Every structure is written in structure tokens, then in C-alpha cells.
NUDREN-113953 format. One record per residue (C-alpha): residue in one letter; y, x, z. Coordinates in steps of 0.001 Angstrom, whole numbers, plus 500000, padded with zeros to 6 digits. Last residue first. Layout:
N
DOTI  type       y       x       z
DOTI     A       Y       X       Z
...
//
This chain:
364
DOTI  type       y       x       z
DOTI     F  499276  519075  501674
DOTI     P  501249  518890  498938
DOTI     P  499112  516981  496609
DOTI     T  498130  519407  493070
DOTI     E  498777  517222  490102
DOTI     Q  495774  515778  488139
DOTI     T  494478  517182  485461
DOTI     A  493835  514428  482849
DOTI     A  496798  514404  480576
DOTI     E  495818  518017  479732
DOTI     A  492741  516811  478262
DOTI     S  494521  514211  476358
DOTI     P  494426  510396  477353
DOTI     T  492379  507972  475916
DOTI     A  494146  504394  476102
DOTI     S  495896  505407  473327
DOTI     P  499776  504041  473797
DOTI     G  500904  507073  475141
DOTI     A  500031  508324  479297
DOTI     P  501876  508214  481479
DOTI     P  504298  510511  483309
DOTI     G  502702  512882  485869
DOTI     A  499799  511715  488275
DOTI     S  497556  512248  485555
DOTI     R  495567  509691  483816
DOTI     A  491692  509193  483655
DOTI     G  490519  507643  480891
DOTI     A  486590  508899  481263
DOTI     P  485791  509603  484749
DOTI     A  484905  513547  485553
DOTI     A  481847  514450  485328
DOTI     G  479820  514760  488026
DOTI     P  476940  512705  486800
DOTI     A  477381  511342  483237
DOTI     A  475826  508647  482620
DOTI     A  474880  507276  486067
DOTI     E  478433  507954  487460
DOTI     S  479975  505677  484729
DOTI     G  477860  503300  485382
DOTI     Q  478098  503411  489427
DOTI     R  481698  503676  488576
DOTI     W  481953  500315  486232
DOTI     A  479764  498523  489252
DOTI     G  482226  499128  491724
DOTI     F  485203  498978  489872
DOTI     G  484630  494851  489223
DOTI     G  481105  493433  489862
DOTI     E  480989  491862  486788
DOTI     P  482174  494089  484137
DOTI     P  486003  493773  482668
DOTI     A  486127  492255  479374
DOTI     G  489739  491565  478441
DOTI     G  490839  487877  477811
DOTI     L  494028  488098  479636
DOTI     A  492285  486345  482396
DOTI     R  489450  488833  482257
DOTI     A  492360  491845  482075
DOTI     I  494610  490130  484948
DOTI     T  492101  489516  487452
DOTI     T  489678  493082  487041
DOTI     G  493065  495146  487317
DOTI     N  494340  492993  490747
DOTI     H  491249  492928  492325
DOTI     D  490177  496773  491515
DOTI     L  493770  497324  492781
DOTI     M  493798  495603  496123
DOTI     G  489713  496875  496615
DOTI     V  491019  500356  496398
DOTI     Y  494210  499622  498507
DOTI     T  491672  498409  501506
DOTI     G  492208  494800  503070
DOTI     L  490322  493198  500024
DOTI     Y  487375  494963  500867
DOTI     T  487473  493446  504467
DOTI     G  488238  494925  507577
DOTI     P  492094  494221  507213
DOTI     E  492699  490919  505421
DOTI     G  493686  491586  501921
DOTI     M  496815  493655  500593
DOTI     A  500849  492804  500527
DOTI     D  503508  493771  498490
DOTI     S  501785  492433  495178
DOTI     F  497907  491178  495646
DOTI     L  497469  488458  492832
DOTI     K  496318  485181  492488
DOTI     G  494581  484314  490052
DOTI     G  494943  483463  486208
DOTI     L  496541  479821  486612
DOTI     V  496117  478286  483411
DOTI     V  498200  477881  480149
DOTI     D  497791  475011  477945
DOTI     H  500487  474822  475527
DOTI     G  501728  471331  474322
DOTI     R  505768  471794  474836
DOTI     A  505734  469862  477925
DOTI     A  502266  471823  479196
DOTI     A  504479  474947  479246
DOTI     G  506649  473681  481397
DOTI     E  504273  472375  483567
DOTI     I  502626  476187  483905
DOTI     L  505675  477911  483976
DOTI     A  506977  475285  487099
DOTI     T  503546  476140  488694
DOTI     V  504808  479810  488687
DOTI     N  508022  479024  490240
DOTI     R  506145  477220  493179
DOTI     D  503685  479618  493701
DOTI     S  505354  481201  496783
DOTI     V  504869  484911  497473
DOTI     S  502634  486885  499724
DOTI     T  499467  486029  497782
DOTI     E  501009  486245  494856
DOTI     A  500445  483533  491447
DOTI     F  500052  484770  487839
DOTI     V  499756  483118  484382
DOTI     A  497489  482882  482126
DOTI     A  496459  482105  478591
DOTI     L  499698  483781  476576
DOTI     D  499969  482370  472874
DOTI     R  502455  484571  472520
DOTI     E  505384  482013  471482
DOTI     V  504220  479834  473981
DOTI     I  504397  481802  476888
DOTI     L  507689  483606  476143
DOTI     R  509291  480349  475774
DOTI     V  507857  479031  479140
DOTI     L  509219  482762  480322
DOTI     R  512623  481906  479000
DOTI     E  513112  478475  480255
DOTI     I  512521  479569  483747
DOTI     D  514493  482296  483511
DOTI     K  517200  479739  482648
DOTI     L  516364  477601  485570
DOTI     G  517174  480091  487999
DOTI     A  514928  482580  489994
DOTI     E  516873  483385  493339
DOTI     T  516662  487163  494527
DOTI     E  515597  487715  498434
DOTI     T  511840  488054  496400
DOTI     S  513249  491571  495376
DOTI     T  511758  493349  492259
DOTI     G  513765  490250  490762
DOTI     Q  512093  486396  490564
DOTI     V  510095  484791  487362
DOTI     G  508576  488189  486797
DOTI     E  507621  489764  483121
DOTI     V  505555  492482  482915
DOTI     Q  504315  494048  479167
DOTI     I  501321  496402  479196
DOTI     Q  500635  499530  478985
DOTI     Y  498584  500795  481997
DOTI     A  500662  503372  484006
DOTI     R  504270  501642  482591
DOTI     G  503089  497653  483085
DOTI     F  501662  498819  486775
DOTI     Y  504789  500523  487307
DOTI     A  506763  497105  487097
DOTI     F  504304  495216  488730
DOTI     A  506716  493843  491565
DOTI     D  508897  491622  489206
DOTI     H  508134  488413  491273
DOTI     A  505947  485492  490599
DOTI     T  503943  486922  487905
DOTI     I  503737  487308  484306
DOTI     L  501723  489810  482764
DOTI     V  501801  490214  478640
DOTI     R  499382  491925  476874
DOTI     R  498255  488877  474983
DOTI     R  499166  489924  471542
DOTI     E  497334  493170  472040
DOTI     P  494041  491741  473539
DOTI     V  493159  493037  476375
DOTI     G  490315  495741  476559
DOTI     A  493416  498464  477220
DOTI     M  493497  496817  480563
DOTI     V  489781  497288  481902
DOTI     Q  490133  500975  480638
DOTI     S  493322  501928  482410
DOTI     V  492212  499897  485275
DOTI     Y  489152  502053  485540
DOTI     A  490601  505485  485054
DOTI     D  492795  504610  487811
DOTI     L  490167  503497  489881
DOTI     A  488006  507149  489585
DOTI     G  491415  509116  490500
DOTI     L  491654  506774  493239
DOTI     E  488281  507573  494342
DOTI     A  489092  511817  493827
DOTI     F  492376  511034  495738
DOTI     Y  489809  509994  498756
DOTI     A  487526  512720  498640
DOTI     D  490453  515147  498643
DOTI     A  491914  513540  501534
DOTI     R  488913  513824  503629
DOTI     A  488533  517393  503240
DOTI     R  492743  518056  503659
DOTI     I  492412  515817  506832
DOTI     A  489172  517955  507928
DOTI     D  490813  521148  507411
DOTI     A  494028  520619  509184
DOTI     E  492289  519157  512677
DOTI     D  493815  521928  514785
DOTI     P  497271  521408  512714
DOTI     A  497251  517737  513840
DOTI     L  501114  516645  513707
DOTI     R  501605  518779  510535
DOTI     V  498444  517916  508895
DOTI     L  499450  514237  509333
DOTI     A  503117  514940  507561
DOTI     A  501002  516717  504818
DOTI     V  499230  513852  504478
DOTI     G  502217  511387  504369
DOTI     A  503763  513697  501290
DOTI     G  500958  513521  499365
DOTI     L  500671  509831  499647
DOTI     A  503191  509789  497039
DOTI     T  501323  511711  494574
DOTI     R  498548  509273  494712
DOTI     W  500894  506207  494651
DOTI     L  502057  507711  491327
DOTI     G  498439  507932  489845
DOTI     V  497556  504674  491383
DOTI     D  500562  502843  489891
DOTI     M  501100  499511  491303
DOTI     W  501640  501373  494805
DOTI     L  504806  502569  493842
DOTI     H  506328  499074  494248
DOTI     P  509543  500220  495740
DOTI     D  511743  499737  492472
DOTI     R  514818  502018  493088
DOTI     K  518390  500225  492888
DOTI     N  520078  500108  489752
DOTI     D  521050  495908  490416
DOTI     A  518564  495438  487264
DOTI     D  515767  497275  488944
DOTI     Q  515048  501129  488695
DOTI     L  512158  503215  487964
DOTI     L  511192  506058  489751
DOTI     R  509254  509382  487671
DOTI     E  512380  510534  486877
DOTI     P  513649  510954  490474
DOTI     P  510467  513473  491236
DOTI     L  508708  511731  494064
DOTI     H  508853  512376  497946
DOTI     D  512160  510123  498576
DOTI     I  509909  507738  497500
DOTI     L  507501  508179  500361
DOTI     A  510074  507735  503275
DOTI     V  508614  509904  506224
DOTI     Q  509501  509971  509652
DOTI     A  509414  512427  512601
DOTI     S  510324  510758  515811
DOTI     R  513002  510530  518334
DOTI     R  515787  510895  515599
DOTI     G  513835  508686  513144
DOTI     L  514210  506116  515552
DOTI     R  517526  505321  514049
DOTI     R  516772  505196  510448
DOTI     I  513568  502849  511255
DOTI     A  516081  500518  512985
DOTI     G  518237  500277  509825
DOTI     A  515505  499909  507199
DOTI     M  514133  497261  509235
DOTI     K  515936  494802  507238
DOTI     S  515414  496390  503739
DOTI     E  511608  497620  504145
DOTI     L  511203  497669  500262
DOTI     T  514597  499297  499396
DOTI     Q  514637  501511  502387
DOTI     G  511809  503517  501495
DOTI     T  508245  503621  500980
DOTI     W  507635  504164  505101
DOTI     V  505946  506422  507516
DOTI     I  506544  506819  510918
DOTI     L  505535  509764  512862
DOTI     D  505266  510137  516331
DOTI     A  505328  506462  517402
DOTI     R  506149  505726  520594
DOTI     T  509601  503756  519165
DOTI     L  508286  502705  516378
DOTI     A  505367  500643  518106
DOTI     L  508200  499049  520761
DOTI     I  510258  497986  517529
DOTI     D  507062  496257  515914
DOTI     S  506327  494525  519396
DOTI     R  509860  493349  519478
DOTI     T  509628  492110  516072
DOTI     P  510722  493931  512829
DOTI     R  512338  491328  510002
DOTI     Y  510499  490733  507131
DOTI     L  512359  489778  504073
DOTI     H  511445  492074  501264
DOTI     P  508188  492988  503515
DOTI     D  506439  489477  502272
DOTI     V  503391  489210  505062
DOTI     G  500553  487705  503375
DOTI     P  498030  490129  504826
DOTI     G  499847  492274  507561
DOTI     M  502683  493770  508434
DOTI     L  503346  496645  510757
DOTI     S  500327  498842  509971
DOTI     T  498563  501369  512569
DOTI     V  497066  504712  512740
DOTI     R  495876  506681  515549
DOTI     L  495143  510390  514670
DOTI     A  492264  512770  514543
DOTI     D  489428  510549  514595
DOTI     G  489718  509912  510455
DOTI     A  493085  510992  509577
DOTI     I  492380  510135  505693
DOTI     R  490887  506421  506361
DOTI     A  493749  505957  508840
DOTI     L  496452  507085  505848
DOTI     P  494814  504939  503183
DOTI     E  495047  502207  505429
DOTI     G  498301  502610  506904
DOTI     I  500214  502737  503306
DOTI     Q  499223  500178  501387
DOTI     A  499097  498327  504934
DOTI     I  502683  498285  505016
DOTI     T  505277  499797  507604
DOTI     A  502974  502521  508821
DOTI     V  502988  503746  512135
DOTI     V  501211  507128  513518
DOTI     R  500408  507691  516822
DOTI     P  499272  511084  518157
DOTI     K  496077  510721  519892
DOTI     E  495683  510116  524204
DOTI     A  492414  510781  524897
DOTI     P  492801  514391  526162
DOTI     E  495946  512947  528078
DOTI     Q  494167  510003  529777
DOTI     A  491331  511606  532112
DOTI     G  493995  513770  533753
DOTI     V  496490  511244  534103
DOTI     V  493894  508828  535634
DOTI     T  492594  511621  537860
DOTI     T  496160  512677  539072
DOTI     C  497120  509316  539759
DOTI     L  493896  508644  541358
DOTI     L  494276  511468  543693
DOTI     T  498045  510818  544358
DOTI     V  496835  507432  545777
DOTI     L  494108  508733  547615
DOTI     A  496599  511050  549694
DOTI     A  499063  508707  549913
DOTI     V  496254  505981  551565
DOTI     A  494983  508799  553383
DOTI     V  498085  509456  554799
DOTI     S  499074  505870  555559
DOTI     R  495580  505271  557438
DOTI     A  496385  508532  559400
DOTI     A  499511  506862  560208
DOTI     A  498129  503522  561473
DOTI     A  495437  505382  563588
DOTI     L  497854  507473  565399
DOTI     A  500276  504222  565959
DOTI     S  497177  502029  567381
DOTI     L  496174  505191  569650
DOTI     P  499389  505122  571067
DOTI     L  501878  507706  570589
DOTI     V  502355  510688  573505
DOTI     T  505747  512391  573820
DOTI     M  505866  515605  574758
//
């Protein structure tokens, strides 16, 4: 029998001990991480991610790829985006028209994880077409329509975390009730804009759904995608419209260059008409995360209040929050006056019928 030196025995013992410790640590770490690991949901834009994060609560980890000031029409996914999409259990996006530069990657990754294109879950008759007969992706500009679209995302959250289904549905019901009140508010303040001035001119045509929902003519210097270029004829046509309709304001956007809007103001001035910049609107991106303007409700509150005030309406100081407090104080428990349905827009009247005020049942 071969007798090993004490030093060799000690070294072997240390090796066995280290291996055992590593095994123990690995088992402990894995065991500690597994209960804490939440299903990952990746949304392309914050208009999707922020509402779904509120509705998901602590049950799921929801992140958004694109932040404030980002133009999704031009955005190309980074390496970290691809990594996040690869690790996602669920991808939620609007559809190919908006996220055109990353659509291919999302489609390919859909083989590994579930994905929901919200625009595919809406009735075709509810969708608008752009000049190239492509589906207009700016669905969130109509609060009622966006509520219906988000319902498809909520249904996917429930499928991903079935044990949390009741809690997710309860949070969704509360959030969608808030959207119903927001929809009523925007309808009411836009109805206060004088008829002759009910024209919204912005940097690009992202507000068509807003116009249809809240009964205002919408004109964009560029088309529905910022990839298109505005021509001199487009500028001249809109300058004529500003002068003829005696418009008081035009609007820039936080995610689009304001050079074309500046050209409108200068063109109107050359014709002896003063038109001002009515404010910067949130079109394709929201505000800073963690702020009110970084929420979908804050985004639409800001847009509706800013547009109405600049065009001659009289929205309340404090916007939606002040209006809601006043409405609840005047009629506790009552449905918000002026609430629209998630179906076809109401007619010219700012006060829809009782049938139109009934919200559709969301698909979750």
C-alpha cells in the first residue's frame, strides 16, 4: 500500500472541502434566486410599459426599452435591448408600423417567448390608415381605444402569472376606471375650444386618433412616421390654413425636431399673422420615469390641457387631477360626465348617449 505524505493528504482534503463548499454555495444561491425570479415582461414603449407595470404590481418585472424623447420610428435596438428581449418571457409592442427598425428582431425572438402586438387585437374598423395605407400606430392618443388595446396586454400578464390573476385583474379594473375618467376629462376640455379654432397642427401626424376621439381637425407637418420629410408645399399649405382659420397656436413635440413648427410660425408672421408655440406635446414618448408626466395618464392630461388652453378653451387649473376631484365632490360614486365608450367615437355632441358611455369588457 502506498502511503501519501501528510502534505499531499492535506492538499487533497482541502480540494475536497473547497469542492464541497462550492457545491453548497451554488446550491444555496440557486435556491435563493429561484423564488425571487419574476417573469420578465419587456415593452417597447413606455406608453405600454408604465400601465402594465402598475397593473402587474410585484407579480412580474416589467421594463420599457425606449425612454423620454426617443423617436420609436427611428429607434434601432441596442445590444442591451436585444439581451433584454432574448431574456423576456413576454414582449408587448404596438405593431410593426411604429417599431419598424426593430420589428424583425421582435418577430424572430417571438419563437422563444410569448409576444403581443396590441394593434393586432383591435377590430380593423377601429384603426386609421396613413397616406400609404399602413395602419396608424399611435393608438394611445385615444384613451378609450388604448384601454381596449391594453386589455390584450393584461390578458397576457394573467397567462404569465396565473397565481396572481385575481390581483392583476383587480388592479386593471381600478386603472381602467381611471382611464375612463381621463377620457371624460379630455372630451370635456376639448369641447370647450371654439369651433373655428378646433385645428391641431403638430410636427408630425401622430394625433389622428386624438382628433377622431375628441372632435378636432388634425394636421401634421410630417406624415405618421418621422421618416418622411416635409416639403415646402406642406409648409405653405399649413401656413394658409393658420391664417385663414385665425389659429392662435401650433405645437411642437418632445420627441421630434421643432424646425418645421418654427417654419410655420415664421411663415405666418410673413403674412402678418401672429401664431405662437402653444407648447410641447408628448407624441411618441412620455416624460421622465418617476414623474407625473412619465405616466400615461400624465401624458394625456398634459396634452389635452395644453391643447385646449392654447386654442382658446378653459381647462381647469390643475388639469385632470383638479377636474376629477371636483367631479367626485359634486357627485360621489357617479360615472364621469362625458365618458366615451371604447367603441366608435361619439358624434359631434360632447355628451354621449348612455349606451356610448358603457365601456367594453376587456379581454382578461
